[in-house]
N, C-alpha and C positions, 0 to 999 in steps of 0.2 A: 345289416347292410342289405339293401334290395338288390337283386340281380342287375338291375338297370344301373344303379349307382356304382356297383362293382365293375361294370363294363365302361364306366365313364360316359354314359350316354345322357346323363342329367343335363349337361350343358347344351346338347343338341336339342332336347326337348325345350328348354328355356329359349333357344333361338327360335325354334318352330312357334312357340307361343308368342315371343316378340314380334315376329312377322305377322302373324294371323291377327294379333291385336292392333297392329298399325293399318292393316288392311280393312277390318271391320265388315259389318253385314252389308253396308252400302257397296263395297266392292264386289262381294258375292252377287249381289243384285245386278250390278252392272254386267258381270260376266254371264249370269243367267239370261238376261234380256237383250244383250247386245252382242254378246260373243258366241253363246251357245248356239250351234246350228240346229239343234232340236227345237229350240224356242221358235226359231224362224220357220220350221217346218210346221208347227202348230198354228203360227199366224197365218201361214198360207192356207191350211185347212179350214181355219175359221173364216177366212175372206170367201173361200169358194162354197162352204156350206151354207153360211149365213143363218144358222139355226143353233141357238145355245145348247139345248138339251141333247140332241144327238152328237153334236161336237164334244161335249164333255163325256158322255157315255163311251164314245169311241176312243177318246184317249185313255181312260181307265182300261178299257179292254185291251188296247194295244200294249199298255205297259205290263199287264200280266202275261203277255207271251213274248216279251222282249228279253229272251234269254236263249243260250245256246245258238247265237246268230252266226250266220254264214258271211257276214260283212260287218263293217263298222257301225256301231249304234247310229251315228249321225246319219249315215246313208240309209239305214233301215227306217229312221223316223221320217226322211224325206220321200222314201219310196212308199210308205204309208200315207203320208200327206197327199201325194200326187194321185195315188190309186183311189182313195176314198173321195177326193176332190171330183173325180170323174164318175165314180161308181158309189154314190152314197147308199148305204144299206136301206132298203125298203121294208125289210121285215127283220128276221133273226140276224143279229150281229154274228153269231157262231157260224150261221151258214155262209154268211158273206165271207168270213175268214177262211171257210172250207174251200171257197173258190179262189180266194186271194193267195194263201200261203204256198200251194203247190206250184204257183208261177212266180213267186218271189225270188229276187236274186240275192237278197240279204238275210231272209229268215225262212229257209226251206227245210230245216232239220226238225225232227220230231213233230211233224204236222199234226198226226192223229192226237198225240198227247195235248197239243196246244188247243186244238178245236174242242176236245173234251173238256179242258179247263174253262173255255168260254161258255160251253153249254151250262156247266156248273154255275158260272157267274151270271148268266143271262136273266134268270128270274130276279136276281138282286137288282141288276140294272133297269129291268123293266119297271120296277116299282119307284124309280127315282124321277121325280119331276123337278122343274127348275128351282122350286123352293127348297127341296130336300138338298139338292146339289149345292145351293148356295149355304145352307146349314153346314154341309160337310166342309166347305172352304172355311168356315169359322170354327169349325170343331174337327180338326184334321185327325186327332187321336181317335175319334169315333169312326172315321173312315177306316183308319189303320185297323182298328179292332175288328169292325165289321166285315172289311175284305178278308181278313185272316180266317175268320169264322166260316164265311162262304167257302173259300178255297180249302178249308181244312188244312191250314198250315199255321206256322208261327208268326206272331206280330212282327218279328225282327227279320224275317226272311227278305232276301234281296228284292224279289219281285213285289212284295207288298209294300215295303218302304219306297221302293222306286215308283210305284204306282201313285203313291202319295205325292211324291215329288213332281211327277209329270201332272197330275191333277191340279197341284198348286200352280204350275205354269199355265195351264189351260184356263183356271179360274181368273188369274190376272188379265188374261186376253180378253175373256168374257165380261167380267164384272169391272174392269179397269181399276182394281184396288189391289195394293200389295199387302200381303199379310205374311209375316215370318212364319217359317215352319217351327212346330213345337220342339223345344229343346229335348223332349223325352224320345223323339223318334230317332233311331240310330243311323249311322252312315251305312249305305248299301255296300255290302262286302263283295267286291269282285277281286280278280287275281291282281290288278294293279294296286288296289288299296292295301291287300294283304301284304304284297311286296314291299310297298312304302312303309307300312306300319313297322315292319321288321327292321328298318332302319333305326327305330327308337326304342323298341320295346319287345318283350316276349308275351305282353298281355293280348288278349283277343282284340281284334280291330275295334269293335263295337265299344268295348269297355274303355279302351284308350281314348278314342276319339270323343266319346261322351264326356270323359274327365276334361279333355283339352277344351272341348266346347264350353262347358261351364266355367272353366278358368279364363277364357277369352270373350265369353258373352256372345258366341256365334253358334247357333244351332248346328248339329252335325250335318244335316242336308245341305246347308249353306257352305259349311267346310268342304263337303264333296265337290261343290261347284268351284270353290277356289283351286282344289288340287286337280280338277279335271284337265284343264289346259296344260298343266305341268306333266301330267302322267300320260297324256294321250298321244303326244308326239305327232299331232296333225299340223302341218304347216299353215293351213287355211285358218285354223283356231289361233296359232300364234300370231299371225298377221292381224286377225281380228282384234286380239287382245291388245296389241300395241296401238291399234287405231282407236279404240274405244275406251280403253282404261289407262288412266293417268298414273296408275301404280303398277303398270305392267312389269316393270323391272323388278319390283319388289315381289310380285307373284312368282316371276321366273326364278327367283332366288331359291324358292322351295324345292326346285329340281334336283339341286346338288346338295341339299341339306341333309345332314344325318350321317351316322356311322351304323351299319347293320350290326345285328347281335353277334357276328363273328369278327367284329373289329374291322370290317373292310368298308372303304369308302365307295359310294355309288359310282 
């Protein structure tokens, strides 16, 4: 008997899969493109830059320094969008961030470490033309692998998989084409995802959500999008979810789903 079955959590996992199965990948896409404030921030930057190549490179760069924030992620991406709309980098992206981060309201921690990470990334970005960027949109597993190699980190680390996700957003805006994320790329593990996962299992979050993803036919990065409004607690997001998503009530059911491994309800 598995630990989860012993704890009576198998019914909760079945309910989770039932809800996700009813929502499907189209619900995830609606949330990403019409509810996620980060997507709006990218659209704003795209409109103001008007140049595909620097736009896509900036999104990758920004994603790899989107950790240890001093504000909400949505606010950080809007701050990024507004800053580079007015101050497009003319040369080094790393040097542009060396000027930007110290004055940032939402990402001012570990500035030296983040600028160093961008200096490591910059030669890789410099080699990317629009054709190569389009190739990476069609081959996101290659982007994941190459980013990990350049940064000297694991392919499943949060910043690498999050960078692929945000790159996917930016490519939809740039190329006007929706491509689902690969099933093989795991969910980004943050504090909220780890806590939510513990309602259902003792498995590592990446392992659990990859299994759920295969069972319901929704790649983990898209499941992350469905869970995001539920776990974020941002009233702006809930209002947008209700306005744009016909299955909003079903999405919100996920908030109270599950019993944690100690047998307590959320």
